[in-house]
C-alpha positions, 0 to 999 in steps of 0.5 A: 500500500505504501510503496505500490509493490506487488504483494499477496494480501492475506485472507485476514485482510480481504476487504469483503470480510476483514478479520484483522484490523489495519491499525496494528500492522500499520503501527508495526510496519507502516509507520517506520516505512512511511517515516523513512520514505517521507525523507529518504524515498524507498528504502533499500531491501535490507532496511525495508526488512530491518525497520519493522523489526526495530519497531517491534523490538523497541516496543518489546523492550517495554516488557523488561520495564513491566517485569521490573516494576511487577517484580518489586510488587511481588517482592522478588528480585527484578534482576532475576526477572530480567535474566529470565526475560532476556534469555527466553527464546520467546522474547528474543525471537518473537520480540524481533518479528512482526507477528501480531502475536508479538504485538499482542504480547506487548499489549497484554504485558502492559495491561498486566502492569497497569492492573498492578500499578495502584500499589506503587502510585495511587494518584497516578492510578486515579488519573491516568491508569484508567484511561491507559487501561481502557485505551490499551484494552480496546486496542489489544482486541483489535490486535488479536481478539484473543488478547481479551482472554489473556487480559481478563484476569488483569481486568478483574484485578483492575476492577477489584481496586476501584473504590470510586466511580470516576476511574471506572467512568474514565476507563469505560469512556476511553475504551469506547472512544478507542473502539470507535476510532479503530472501527472508523479506521477499518471502515475507511480502509476496507469499505471506504466508509460505505459500511461499518467494519468491526474486525474483532467481531469478524475474526471471532465469528470466523474462528467459532466456525470449526469448518474454517479452522479445519482449513488451517489444520486441526489439532488435539485439544491438549496440544496447547497444554502438553505440546505448545506450552512446553515448547515455548517455555521448556523447564519453566512449564514445569516450574509454573505447575509448581507455582500454580499448585502453591497459588491455589492453596493460598488461604483466603486471608492471604488473598489480598497480598497475593492478588498479583501472583494469582492474576499472573497464574490466572492469566496463564491458566485461563489463556491455555484453557480457553484457547484449547477449546479451539481445534486449531492450536499453534505455539505462537498463540501462547506467546503473550504468556511470556511475562507472567511465566517468567515472573512466576518462575524466575526465582526457581531458575535464577534465585537458587544457588543450584546451577542445574536449574539455570543451566537447564533453562539456558540450554533449552532456550539456546537450542530452541533459539538456534533451531527456530531463529537460525535454521527453521525456514531460515533462507526464505527471506534471503532467497527473495533478496538474492532473486531481487539482486540477481534477476532484476538487473537481468531484466531491467538492463534488457529494455528492448526485449520483452521479458517474463519472470516466473518464480515458484516456491515449493515446500517452503513457508509462504514467501513475503513477495513484497520483498522482491520490490516489484512495482506496478507497471508503468511507462518507466517501470521497464520489465521488472513490474507486476505484469511481467513478474509472476510469483507463486507459492505452491506449498506442498502441491505435487511436483507435476503441478509446478512443472505444468505451471512453468509450461503453461506460462511459457506456452501462453507467451510467444516471442518473449524471453522467459526466466524461470526459477524454482526455489525448493529445500535441499531435502527435496529430490529434484531430477536434473532432467524431467520429461512429460507430455503436455496432456498431463497438464490440461485436457484442452490441449489442441495438440500434444507435445513432449516437454523436457525441463532442465533443472540446474542449481543456480544458487544455494542458501545455507542454512535452511531446515524444513521440518516437513521434509527433514534432511537426511544429510548435512548437505541437504540443510540448504535452500536451492534456487534452480534455473528452469529451462523448458524445451518443447519436443 
């Protein structure tokens, strides 16, 4: 939208039924891109990738501040909390990625902090905390509607501390005003104010239909509790079970002094319990639990003289960080950078010849094609523009469909120079020569012809790991970019 590059609009942002608000994504990516381009023009690719990461990273730093302040309320070491947060792979990885779950983690952490803030400054609570809580509470629902589930215990704690009507009025008013503003923004962006668009409501309705969730994959209802939660927090998941056990056994007389601790425990328990009702369960859905888990378990891993617990925590997070941060699907974005820097010169320098570029990704995560920086076609855009560059993600479709796609595009264009590239993990066996009859591609062919495809590795990017097609040897830990040459027989 900002640079007019070719991109794939995710289903959540379909104007006919938008399920995700445009405001959060604009704050994460649009603000830094628009700010840079206003003064310096279109940023180079590396900076285009880096700017949104710096934006979400700067927001994630606030979680450290929240952790320090809440640690003092709990009378635990803030140093241990910071040690826990700064070594958690969830914070390190998601805190530098522009997932909506990352922003949800920041906003939920802020709401937990605000709910606890009266114990540190009564005046501030009465005047500004209710406004901030209402605004952030509304905004969090527009980031992801599941934020309301994670924030529910904090809202109860916040309400329990209200002993006069003014803070409640301020909070409700600010909540409603923020909702109105965000609804108007979405209604303008998606419908040009022709209709009212309430994206959290659309998202909730979509997720309540199990047939919709089946499109994205169905999981066992215990996946969050027994797979995703341990995957995110490892040994801290066990330590939390102990904190939960101790928390629910507190006597009633100790409730007031342990309200914050109980809120943290309830945030984790209710979050996992309610999200487990849905049949589609991904680990990233539990990312907002990072702060409460680290607060509750930091004394176990950094407050004891026994080094075993600390080594266990550091070892777990180091291994998982390397796996998901450095290996898993790690070459997808670098492959886009390579194609942009190597194909674009070939196309733009040949202005007197019609050129078509076809790029297929197979058995990888969906490539963010905006990073190919393909502009809309105009008189001055040359061959590197949206009408002449085709990019498709074939996911896990049969290889024959990919080969037929190359043939159909080349068959449809005469007197055009064709540049074909196939991007596929090294763990997928690709023959150097592939032969087939055009009849396997379409039943409507007027004449059959034999097709021969020559595959040659043009470039390799390491490391790259596809868990769906796990490599058997170290030399398969790579993403291959093939030059595809078709010959008609």
